[in-house]
PADREN-570256 format. One line per field, with one value per residue (C-alpha): x, y, z; chain; residue in three letters; residue number from 1. Coordinates in steps of 0.2 Angstrom, whole numbers. Layout:
BEGIN
px [X, ...]
py [Y, ...]
pz [Z, ...]
unit [A, ...]
code [Ala, ...]
pos [NUM, ...]
***
This chain:
BEGIN
px [-77, -75, -93, -107, -116, -106, -112, -130, -127, -120, -137, -144, -144, -134, -144, -130, -114, -99, -89, -69, -58, -40, -33, -16, -15, -29, -37, -37, -43, -55, -70, -71, -69, -83, -96, -94, -96, -111, -119, -116, -123, -140, -142, -143, -159, -150, -140, -122, -110, -95, -80, -65, -50, -39, -21, -7, -15, -7, -17, -36, -41, -52, -61, -65, -75, -94, -106, -114, -97, -89, -70, -58, -42, -27, -7, 0, 4, 1, -13, -15, -18, -29, -41, -41, -47, -61, -69, -65, -78, -89, -90, -95, -107, -115, -113, -132, -133, -127, -109, -115, -128, -116, -105, -89, -82, -67, -59, -45, -46, -38, -51, -68, -81, -93, -113, -117, -101, -111, -127, -114, -105, -122, -129, -112, -114, -130, -117, -100, -89, -77, -77, -60, -63, -53, -47, -46, -32, -34, -18, -9, 8, 16, 24, 11, 22, 20, 0, 2, 14, 2, -14, -5, 0, -16, -25, -12, -20, -36, -52, -53, -44, -33, -29, -32, -34, -38, -48, -61, -63, -79, -80, -92, -90, -90, -78, -66, -67, -63, -48, -40, -45, -33, -14, -5, 6, 12, 8, -1, -13, -26, -16, -12, -31, -37, -25, -29, -48, -46, -36, -50, -63, -71, -81, -73, -80, -67, -78, -71, -86, -89, -71, -65, -56, -39, -25, -6, 1, 19, 16, 6, 5, 10, 28, 26, 7, 1, 10, 27, 20, 18, 35, 44, 34, 41, 58, 58, 49, 59, 56, 50, 63]
py [1289, 1304, 1312, 1310, 1303, 1286, 1286, 1285, 1274, 1260, 1257, 1254, 1235, 1232, 1229, 1218, 1208, 1206, 1190, 1191, 1177, 1179, 1163, 1158, 1139, 1133, 1120, 1106, 1118, 1131, 1120, 1116, 1136, 1139, 1127, 1134, 1151, 1147, 1139, 1155, 1166, 1155, 1159, 1178, 1187, 1198, 1198, 1191, 1192, 1179, 1186, 1175, 1184, 1171, 1180, 1172, 1154, 1141, 1127, 1122, 1135, 1145, 1128, 1125, 1140, 1135, 1147, 1157, 1164, 1179, 1178, 1192, 1187, 1197, 1195, 1204, 1190, 1198, 1196, 1214, 1218, 1202, 1208, 1225, 1219, 1210, 1224, 1235, 1224, 1223, 1242, 1242, 1230, 1238, 1255, 1259, 1256, 1267, 1261, 1263, 1249, 1237, 1225, 1217, 1200, 1190, 1174, 1163, 1149, 1137, 1140, 1135, 1147, 1140, 1141, 1157, 1167, 1180, 1180, 1184, 1197, 1205, 1206, 1214, 1226, 1234, 1242, 1240, 1245, 1232, 1214, 1205, 1187, 1172, 1155, 1138, 1128, 1111, 1103, 1091, 1095, 1104, 1095, 1095, 1106, 1119, 1117, 1119, 1134, 1143, 1140, 1146, 1161, 1164, 1165, 1173, 1191, 1193, 1203, 1207, 1193, 1207, 1195, 1199, 1185, 1189, 1173, 1180, 1198, 1209, 1228, 1241, 1247, 1265, 1263, 1253, 1265, 1281, 1271, 1268, 1250, 1236, 1241, 1231, 1221, 1203, 1200, 1207, 1217, 1212, 1220, 1236, 1238, 1235, 1247, 1261, 1258, 1258, 1275, 1282, 1278, 1263, 1254, 1237, 1220, 1207, 1192, 1177, 1166, 1159, 1154, 1150, 1134, 1135, 1124, 1122, 1119, 1122, 1127, 1142, 1154, 1169, 1173, 1177, 1177, 1164, 1150, 1161, 1163, 1146, 1141, 1153, 1147, 1131, 1135, 1144, 1129, 1116, 1098, 1100, 1089]
pz [165, 155, 160, 170, 156, 158, 176, 172, 156, 168, 176, 159, 153, 138, 123, 113, 116, 107, 110, 102, 101, 95, 86, 81, 74, 87, 76, 90, 104, 96, 93, 111, 114, 102, 108, 126, 119, 109, 125, 134, 121, 121, 139, 137, 129, 118, 102, 103, 90, 91, 82, 79, 73, 64, 66, 54, 55, 44, 50, 48, 61, 49, 44, 62, 62, 61, 51, 66, 70, 61, 55, 54, 46, 50, 48, 65, 75, 89, 102, 106, 87, 85, 101, 93, 77, 83, 93, 79, 70, 83, 84, 65, 67, 81, 76, 76, 95, 110, 115, 131, 128, 122, 131, 125, 131, 127, 130, 122, 110, 122, 134, 138, 146, 157, 153, 164, 158, 148, 161, 175, 166, 160, 179, 184, 170, 180, 190, 182, 167, 170, 175, 179, 180, 187, 178, 183, 175, 169, 174, 163, 159, 175, 189, 205, 214, 201, 203, 223, 221, 209, 218, 234, 224, 216, 232, 241, 242, 252, 246, 228, 218, 207, 193, 174, 161, 143, 143, 156, 153, 150, 147, 142, 123, 126, 141, 130, 115, 126, 133, 117, 115, 116, 112, 99, 111, 108, 127, 142, 132, 145, 160, 149, 145, 163, 170, 157, 160, 178, 177, 168, 181, 177, 189, 191, 198, 201, 200, 206, 198, 185, 182, 162, 162, 153, 149, 157, 140, 137, 118, 121, 107, 116, 121, 139, 144, 155, 148, 151, 169, 172, 165, 176, 190, 185, 184, 202, 210, 219, 217, 200, 191]
unit [A, A, A, A, A, A, A, A, A, A, A, A, A, A, A, A, A, A, A, A, A, A, A, A, A, A, A, A, A, A, A, A, A, A, A, A, A, A, A, A, A, A, A, A, A, A, A, A, A, A, A, A, A, A, A, A, A, A, A, A, A, A, A, A, A, A, A, A, A, A, A, A, A, A, A, A, A, A, A, A, A, A, A, A, A, A, A, A, A, A, A, A, A, A, A, A, A, A, A, A, A, A, A, A, A, A, A, A, A, A, A, A, A, A, A, A, A, A, A, A, A, A, A, A, A, A, A, A, A, A, A, A, A, A, A, A, A, A, A, A, A, A, A, A, A, A, A, A, A, A, A, A, A, A, A, A, A, A, A, A, A, A, A, A, A, A, A, A, A, A, A, A, A, A, A, A, A, A, A, A, A, A, A, A, A, A, A, A, A, A, A, A, A, A, A, A, A, A, A, A, A, A, A, A, A, A, A, A, A, A, A, A, A, A, A, A, A, A, A, A, A, A, A, A, A, A, A, A, A, A, A, A, A, A, A, A, A, A, A, A, A]
code [Met, Val, Ser, Gly, Glu, Val, Thr, Asp, Ala, Val, Arg, Ala, Ala, Pro, Glu, Ala, Val, Ala, Val, Val, Ile, Pro, Val, His, Asn, Glu, Gln, Arg, Leu, Leu, Pro, His, Cys, Leu, Arg, Ala, Val, Arg, Arg, Ala, Ala, Ala, Ala, Val, Pro, Ile, Pro, Val, Arg, Thr, Ile, Val, Val, Leu, Asp, Thr, Cys, Thr, Asp, Asp, Ser, Ala, Arg, Arg, Val, Pro, Gly, Trp, Ala, His, Thr, Val, Pro, Ile, Gly, Ala, Arg, Ser, Val, Gly, Ala, Ala, Arg, Ala, Ala, Gly, Phe, Asp, Ala, Ala, Ala, Ala, His, Phe, Asp, His, Leu, Asp, Pro, His, Arg, Val, Trp, Tyr, Ala, Thr, Thr, Asp, Ala, Asp, Ser, Val, Val, Pro, Ala, Asp, Trp, Leu, Thr, Thr, Gln, Leu, Glu, His, Ala, Arg, Thr, Ala, Asp, Leu, Val, Ala, Gly, Thr, Val, Thr, Val, Arg, Trp, Arg, Glu, His, His, Pro, Ala, Val, Arg, Ala, Glu, Tyr, Glu, Arg, Arg, Tyr, Arg, Ala, Val, Pro, Gly, Ala, His, Gly, His, Val, His, Gly, Ala, Asn, Leu, Gly, Phe, Arg, Ala, Ala, Cys, Tyr, His, Ala, Ala, Gly, Gly, Phe, Ala, Leu, Leu, Pro, Ala, Asp, Glu, Asp, Val, Asp, Leu, Val, Ala, Arg, Leu, Arg, Arg, Ala, Gly, Ala, Arg, Thr, Ile, Trp, Ala, Glu, His, Pro, Pro, Val, Leu, Thr, Gly, Asp, Arg, Ser, Asp, Asn, Arg, Val, Asp, Gly, Gly, Phe, Gly, Gly, Tyr, Leu, Arg, Asp, Leu, Ala, Asp, Ala, Thr, Pro, Asp, Cys, Ala]
pos [1, 2, 3, 4, 5, 6, 7, 8, 9, 10, 11, 12, 13, 14, 15, 16, 17, 18, 19, 20, 21, 22, 23, 24, 25, 26, 27, 28, 29, 30, 31, 32, 33, 34, 35, 36, 37, 38, 39, 40, 41, 42, 43, 44, 45, 46, 47, 48, 49, 50, 51, 52, 53, 54, 55, 56, 57, 58, 59, 60, 61, 62, 63, 64, 65, 66, 67, 68, 69, 70, 71, 72, 73, 74, 75, 76, 77, 78, 79, 80, 81, 82, 83, 84, 85, 86, 87, 88, 89, 90, 91, 92, 93, 94, 95, 96, 97, 98, 99, 100, 101, 102, 103, 104, 105, 106, 107, 108, 109, 110, 111, 112, 113, 114, 115, 116, 117, 118, 119, 120, 121, 122, 123, 124, 125, 126, 127, 128, 129, 130, 131, 132, 133, 134, 135, 136, 137, 138, 139, 140, 141, 142, 143, 144, 145, 146, 147, 148, 149, 150, 151, 152, 153, 154, 155, 156, 157, 158, 159, 160, 161, 162, 163, 164, 165, 166, 167, 168, 169, 170, 171, 172, 173, 174, 175, 176, 177, 178, 179, 180, 181, 182, 183, 184, 185, 186, 187, 188, 189, 190, 191, 192, 193, 194, 195, 196, 197, 198, 199, 200, 201, 202, 203, 204, 205, 206, 207, 208, 209, 210, 211, 212, 213, 214, 215, 216, 217, 218, 219, 220, 221, 222, 223, 224, 225, 226, 227, 228, 229, 230, 231, 232, 233, 234, 235, 236, 237, 238, 239, 240, 241]
***
């Protein structure tokens, strides 16, 4: 990205993985997320450190974090700040390793990653700095017309899917830090980071598979974000009354 050294490092297999999960009052869904992350971590042959960032939690989210995961408490009420704090903690933990050989991944507390989530990202890491994955929506709250319109739009562009989801994202540590990391944004921090990584020359794979399962809930924890997009889509979609 900033030098030829990174181009050579891209070909080297990562030696460790950090998974960061931002959390704000997710006591109900967080256990499902963490069980899935642990299953995905068990499938890879290198160390995986899971970091749960508890951002201004007033429920029992902290008590839902098992002993094998690591917690970082913050009071920012910002998903961008939460992801940034998590990867700062990851960098401190893996400071003895070459950051070109550390892989970062992130998902959301209301999402469930597949068992091959990390193995697939690490396969892509042989040739990529950035892996932007897709999501599958668990439809429960929105009208079927919203689902149909969402799926039509989601698949409207041929070729690389072009979607950015914080629930399904991975990138090389060295490239992440060189780009300045996550901005302290209350929403769209994932889109912002991916744009900066790509401007800096990150080799990108728009991975169709495996998708991460996420919900269509209306009480999303981020103003805007994916939940806000679905609400706006419902407002704009005929026959949703």
